[in-house]
C-alpha positions, 0 to 999 in steps of 0.5 A: 500500500505504501509503495502504491501511495508513493507511485501516485505521489510521483505521478502527481508530481509529473502531472500537477505542475502549474505552467506560469510562463513561456520562453524561447531560446533561438539559434542563431541567438540574434534571430537574424537569418537570410532569405530561405534560411533557418532558425531553431526555436526552442520553447521552454515552459516554466512553472510553480513546482514543489519546494518543501512546503512552498513552491518555486519557479522551475523548468517543466517537462511540458508538451502541448504548446503550439506555434504559429506565424503571426505575420502574413507570408512570414515563413513556415514552422516544422513539426515539433521535435526534441531539441538536438543541441546542447541544453544545460538547463535542467528540468524540475526533478525531485532530488531525494527519496523514492518519489524522486526516483520514481519521478525520474523513471516516469519522466524519462519515458517521455520525449519532450518535443520542445523545438521547431525549425523556422523557415524564412520567406524569400522577402526580407523583413521582420516576422513574428512567431507566437507560441501559446500554452493554454492562456500563456503567450510569448512571441519572438521577432525574426529579421530576414536580411540578405546581409545576415551571417550565412548558414553553415551547411555541408558541401556536397561532393558529387553532381550527377549528370544526365542519365544514359538512355536505356531501352524500356517500352514502359518508360513513357507510361512511367513518365506519364504517371510519375507521382507528384511528391510532397515530402515533409521536412523536419529538423534535418531536411537533407535526410528527408530529401529523396535521392539515389542509393549511390548518392555518395558515388559508391554502391556501399549501403553501409556508409550512407548515414555518415555521408549525408551532407557530402552526398548529392541531394539531387532528386531521383525516383526509382521505378519498375513496370509490370504488365498483366492482361488487364493492367499495367503496374507502375512501382515507384520507390522513394529512397532516403539515406537516413530514416531518422528521429529526434530520439533514436532508440531501438528501431526508431532510426536506421541507415537507408530508407525505401518506401513507395507506391504501386499504381494500377493502370487499366488497359482500356485500348488507349496508348496510356490507359486509365489510372484506377487505384494506388496503394502505398507503403508506410511502415509495413502497412498498406494503404489503398486509394481509388479513382472516384469512377472506378467502382472499386471497393473494400477487399482485405484492406479498406479504401483509405481515400480518393486518388488525387491527381495532378494534371490528370495523370500524376498521383499526389503522394505524401511522404512523412518526415523522418520515417518517410512513410508514403500515403496518398494525399487524399488520406486524412493523415496526410499533411499535404492538401492534394487538391490545392497542392499546398501544406496543411501544416508543417514544412516540406519540399514538393517534387515533380517529374522533369527528366532532370535531377535537380537539387532542393535549394532549402527545406521548403523548396517547391516543384523540384525536378526529379529523374526516373531510374529503372530498378531492374538495371540499378537494383535487380542487377545486384539482387542475387548473392552472385551479382552482389558478392563484390558490393555492399549495397544489398543484404539479408538474402531470403527465399521468396515463398508466395501465398496462394499458389502463385509463381515464385521468383526467377532467382533461388534467393534474393536480397531482402534489404539494403545493407545498413549498419547504423542504428538498425541493421539492414532495415530498408527494403527494395520493393520485392522485400516489402511486406504488409503486416495485416496480410502477412499475418493472415497468410494472404500475402507473403514477404515481397509478394505485394511488390513482386506480384502486384496483380495478385496483391491488388486483387486481394486488397481491393474488390474490382467490379465483376464486369472489369476484373483484374487479371492475375496472369502476367504478360511481363514480369521480369521478377517472377517465374512468369510473364514472358522471357527475362529481358537482359540487364544493362550495366549502369554507368554513372555520369558524375560531373565535378567529381574527385579524381578516379570517379566513373566517367560519364556517358556521351551526350546525344548528338543534336543541333540547335542553340539556346541560352540560360539566364541565371540571377543568384546572390553570392557571398564567396565563390560558387561553381555553376554547371548548366547540365540539366533543366536547372543550374547545379551549384557547388559552393567553393568558398563562403556561404551557399548561394541564393538563387533568385531566378533562372530561365533556360530555353532548353537542356544543355545535355541534349547537345554534343560539343556545343560552343559557349558564350558567356555574357555578364549582366550584373555583379561586382566580381568576376563571372567566368566560363572556366570550362568551355567544354562543359559550360561550367561557370564560376562566380568569385565575389571579392568583397565582404557580404553578398552581391547579386549576379546575373549572367546569360550563357549562350550555346550553339551546336551544329553537325 
């Protein structure tokens, strides 16, 4: 009985403290940041806590506060997280006795999310952020100024050039239905940026966690295509170098992360068919979304919402920050409004397919272009023990054992995970290693079956109209021992520009004739290199602060031309703007003075047979 009383007393100490004021600590402390810069705002709650027979002012482990931007168009706030910096100010803690010990044990089980990232708007000015907890209020004023001290960011070492074309009869379908991706961002937006598995220019999955910052944030989405007699299935995989959290305990963080979606397109006689349904994967759970006129109903899984499309064919997909689970934007759990293409809350980057791998400029960038990479050539070529023996990209080999008497895989055993060692071992999975908890427990879909046998997976998860059934007979499925001959695997050659010595050579560009130009306006504080290889400039910080791009207008992609002739025209800026490599069109800006300046230049090119 005495122990129970002490436990209740300790619980009362946790929950009966009275908040009396809020305070905000900031990084940077002077709250001056550049346009599109970031500040960390840590919210501290103070209250009256027991002190013998009296009370005193102490810092509380208190959640439940909220923050909002009080100024119109005044920036954005991320979702809350546990402050990641050094925090020497202690929380209230009973210091002696069994009650104090129990209090420490109880409070230690809770992660207090006490911070947010503030993302500044592009326009300079002063903006107010307000925080509230019940009746308590506090506010901070943030100054956005291009002359503020630069944000120190890691320098990316690698830039990937245009991809070598590969023959794929399903490529047009994959491009037509390529998703509009809304990626939520948190306190480390580079870990939320979608990228390629070899973003650090190697096939070793065991160093991807450590190479964040040095690896490229250029945007890529991996795809695979499978065809049944009634449908095309397009599988899109979103890879991240880290699955991360603000409190990395067992199972909450791991190296590499790969979640994704499968789109079902009915073959209706037209060249590109008609999209009917999409299923997504979030933490080993499948979610289903259907077109409004499809007539598709609940099967093993319920329909979780409408299938929302951008420009009538591109499914809008929401990816959460940190863990990167995928949902349709029509899901009530999505923080992105798929109808208005805007964030309901929190911060994020949006990506669209452009056929070029662009870099996000910051954690709230919009419509960053991505490139599609074929899974069959990039991953499946390394999926067996024989093909993977000299690399550390894939691991956890297993024998695929499907349910329902369905076809097996062509390979006797395949890698079920990406090789990873930090925090959690071999946790991220390619699509043929995915599983859904609900159907796996009921022995409806085995590990890997939802991705490798999508016709069967959709036919179980959803109910299709009797007059428009889903065929489970494959015309083309290179992963299963069914559906036509296995196509040859073409070796992938990376095209890396600006790399350190010894990196792989790039593929030759496609010969073409024509001329065009690209005009760039950018704020520079130091020196930057600019490569105009894709649909947007690719920047490399040489000295000083990261650039702030104001605008760019290109009449075409330089990657289309073989050996073009370049002419540089400087239009604005106090320093040097120079064409340093006439062979590739690389431009460097070197700003000699303290502080930033705005530069504007046009690079003209002309190519002929």
